[in-house]
C-alpha positions as CSV (number, residue, x, y, z in Angstrom):
1,X,-1.0,-2.7,-38.5
2,X,-1.2,-0.5,-35.4
3,X,1.8,-0.6,-33.1
4,X,1.2,-1.9,-29.5
5,X,2.0,1.1,-27.3
6,X,1.6,-0.9,-24.0
7,X,5.4,-1.5,-23.5
8,X,6.0,2.3,-23.8
9,X,3.2,3.1,-21.5
10,X,4.3,0.6,-19.0
11,X,7.9,1.9,-19.2
12,X,6.7,5.4,-18.5
13,X,4.7,4.2,-15.5
14,X,7.5,2.2,-14.0
15,X,10.2,4.8,-14.4
16,X,7.9,7.6,-13.3
17,X,7.1,5.8,-10.1
18,X,10.8,5.3,-9.3
19,X,11.5,9.0,-9.9
20,X,8.6,10.0,-7.7
21,X,9.9,7.8,-4.9
22,X,13.3,9.5,-5.3
23,X,12.3,13.1,-6.0
24,X,8.6,13.5,-5.1
25,X,5.9,14.3,-7.6
26,X,6.7,18.0,-7.9
27,X,10.4,17.2,-8.4
28,X,9.6,14.7,-11.1
29,X,9.3,16.8,-14.3
30,X,8.2,15.5,-17.7
31,X,11.7,16.2,-18.9
32,X,13.2,14.0,-16.2
33,X,10.8,11.2,-17.2
34,X,11.8,11.6,-20.9
35,X,15.5,11.5,-19.9
36,X,14.9,8.4,-17.8
37,X,12.8,6.5,-20.3
38,X,14.5,7.7,-23.5
39,X,11.2,8.4,-25.2
40,X,10.1,11.5,-27.1
41,X,7.8,14.1,-25.7
42,X,5.3,13.2,-28.4
43,X,5.3,9.6,-27.2
44,X,4.7,10.7,-23.6
45,X,1.8,12.9,-24.4
46,X,0.3,10.3,-26.7
47,X,-0.1,8.0,-23.6
48,X,-0.7,10.7,-20.9
49,X,-2.4,14.0,-21.9
50,X,-1.0,15.8,-18.8
51,X,1.3,15.1,-15.9
52,X,-1.8,14.9,-13.7
53,X,-3.2,12.2,-16.0
54,X,0.0,10.3,-15.4
55,X,-0.4,10.8,-11.6
56,X,-3.9,9.3,-11.7
57,X,-2.8,6.4,-13.8
58,X,0.0,5.7,-11.4
59,X,-2.2,5.7,-8.4
60,X,-4.8,3.5,-10.1
61,X,-2.1,1.0,-10.9
62,X,-0.7,1.1,-7.4
63,X,-4.2,0.8,-5.9
64,X,-4.8,-2.4,-8.0
65,X,-1.6,-3.8,-6.7
66,X,-2.5,-2.9,-3.2
67,X,-5.9,-4.6,-3.5
68,X,-4.2,-7.7,-4.8
69,X,-2.1,-7.8,-1.7
70,X,-5.2,-7.5,0.5
71,X,-7.0,-10.3,-1.5
72,X,-3.9,-12.5,-1.2
73,X,-4.0,-12.2,2.6
74,X,-7.7,-13.1,2.6
75,X,-7.2,-16.0,0.2
76,X,-4.3,-17.4,2.2
77,X,-6.4,-17.5,5.3
78,X,-9.8,-18.5,3.8
79,X,-9.5,-22.0,5.0
80,X,-9.7,-20.6,8.6
81,X,-13.1,-19.0,8.2
82,X,-14.5,-21.2,10.9
83,X,-11.6,-20.3,13.2
84,X,-11.8,-16.5,13.1
85,X,-9.2,-15.9,15.9
86,X,-6.6,-18.0,14.0
87,X,-7.5,-16.3,10.8
88,X,-7.0,-12.9,12.2
89,X,-3.6,-13.8,13.6
90,X,-2.6,-15.6,10.4
91,X,-3.8,-12.7,8.2
92,X,-1.2,-10.4,10.0
93,X,1.4,-13.2,9.7
94,X,0.9,-13.3,5.9
95,X,2.2,-9.7,5.7
96,X,4.9,-10.3,8.3
97,X,6.2,-13.1,6.1
98,X,6.0,-11.0,2.9
99,X,7.8,-8.0,4.4
100,X,10.5,-10.3,6.0
101,X,11.8,-11.2,2.5
102,X,12.6,-7.6,1.4
103,X,16.1,-6.8,0.4
104,X,15.5,-3.1,0.1
105,X,13.4,-0.7,2.2
106,X,9.9,-0.5,0.7
107,X,8.4,2.7,-0.8
108,X,4.7,3.7,-0.9
109,X,3.1,5.8,-3.6
110,X,0.3,6.8,-1.2
111,X,2.8,8.4,1.2
112,X,4.5,10.2,-1.7
113,X,1.2,11.6,-2.9
114,X,-0.2,12.6,0.5
115,X,2.9,14.6,1.2
116,X,2.0,16.8,-1.8
117,X,-1.8,16.9,-1.8
118,X,-1.9,20.3,-3.5
119,X,-0.5,18.6,-6.7
120,X,-3.5,16.3,-7.2
121,X,-7.2,16.5,-8.0
122,X,-9.9,15.2,-5.7
123,X,-10.5,12.1,-7.8
124,X,-6.9,11.0,-7.3
125,X,-7.1,11.8,-3.6
126,X,-10.3,9.7,-3.3
127,X,-8.6,6.7,-4.9
128,X,-6.1,6.7,-2.1
129,X,-8.7,7.2,0.6
130,X,-10.9,4.5,-0.8
131,X,-8.0,2.0,-0.9
132,X,-7.1,2.7,2.7
133,X,-10.8,2.5,3.7
134,X,-11.0,-1.0,2.1
135,X,-8.1,-2.2,4.3
136,X,-9.9,-0.7,7.3
137,X,-13.2,-2.4,6.5
138,X,-11.4,-5.8,6.0
139,X,-9.6,-5.6,9.3
140,X,-12.7,-4.4,11.1
141,X,-14.5,-7.5,9.8
142,X,-11.7,-9.8,10.9
143,X,-11.6,-8.3,14.4
144,X,-15.4,-8.5,14.8
145,X,-15.5,-12.1,13.5
146,X,-12.8,-12.9,16.2
147,X,-15.1,-11.3,18.8
148,X,-12.2,-9.3,20.1
149,X,-14.3,-7.2,22.4
150,X,-16.0,-10.2,24.0
151,X,-12.6,-11.9,24.6
152,X,-10.5,-8.9,25.6
153,X,-10.2,-7.7,29.2
154,X,-10.2,-4.1,28.0
155,X,-12.6,-2.3,25.7
156,X,-11.2,-2.1,22.1
157,X,-11.9,0.7,19.7
158,X,-12.2,-1.7,16.7
159,X,-12.0,0.9,13.8
160,X,-8.9,2.5,15.5
161,X,-7.2,-0.9,15.9
162,X,-8.0,-1.7,12.3
163,X,-6.3,1.5,11.2
164,X,-3.2,0.5,13.2
165,X,-2.5,-2.1,10.5
166,X,-2.2,0.5,7.7
167,X,-0.5,3.0,10.1
168,X,2.2,0.5,10.8
169,X,2.8,0.0,7.1
170,X,3.0,3.7,6.3
171,X,5.1,4.7,9.3
172,X,7.4,1.8,9.1
173,X,8.0,2.4,5.4
174,X,9.4,5.8,6.3
175,X,11.5,4.7,9.2
176,X,12.7,1.6,7.2
177,X,13.9,3.8,4.4
178,X,15.5,6.4,6.7
179,X,17.5,3.7,8.6
180,X,18.0,1.4,5.6
181,X,16.5,-1.5,7.5
182,X,14.3,-3.6,5.1
183,X,12.9,-5.9,7.8
184,X,11.7,-3.1,10.0
185,X,8.1,-3.2,8.8
186,X,8.0,-7.0,9.5
187,X,9.2,-6.4,13.0
188,X,6.5,-3.7,13.6
189,X,3.8,-6.0,12.3
190,X,5.0,-8.6,14.6
191,X,4.4,-6.3,17.5
192,X,0.8,-5.8,16.3
193,X,0.3,-9.6,16.0
194,X,1.6,-10.1,19.5
195,X,-0.6,-7.3,20.8
196,X,-3.7,-8.9,19.3
197,X,-2.7,-12.3,20.7
198,X,-2.4,-10.7,24.2
199,X,-5.9,-9.1,23.8
200,X,-7.4,-12.5,22.9
201,X,-5.5,-14.5,25.5
202,X,-7.8,-16.2,28.0
């Protein structure tokens, strides 16, 4: 009977991600991964033909997790579809609540990869870009449904405001880690929520 290699593969992915967060991709050698996981080189290359294959598998897994967070926010606010302003505010609140419970500063694989773009092929870079674009599109849709430009006293660049959501996450993750303040991201998202509420205030 063939052995199930999934636990070994999952272990490589988990430990590799932790090492990349700590050392960057270039600083995470296959030997370091082997030392961390306790597996053989043969077992590593059975699951991942090259280090770049590992890189792509890691970002695919991370992108799936990222999409599940996005879908969770949409699902949590689905009952408010007929109240788009409330849905927009509550969509942001879902992530404020999620980030408020962190005990350690968060890390982001997208940030780790984009700091070392020369290490990755275009397909891997496209996975990151497409994931971020999906967040942009979702937030643009929520802003338009709330008719933010009709209700605001100032003209809003909707795509740029949509990007602010992801920009806060990425920037706050860095500052949160530098200052060891796990709740910093939640606080920054609160500023965004308050800003949107002010824009929509009659």
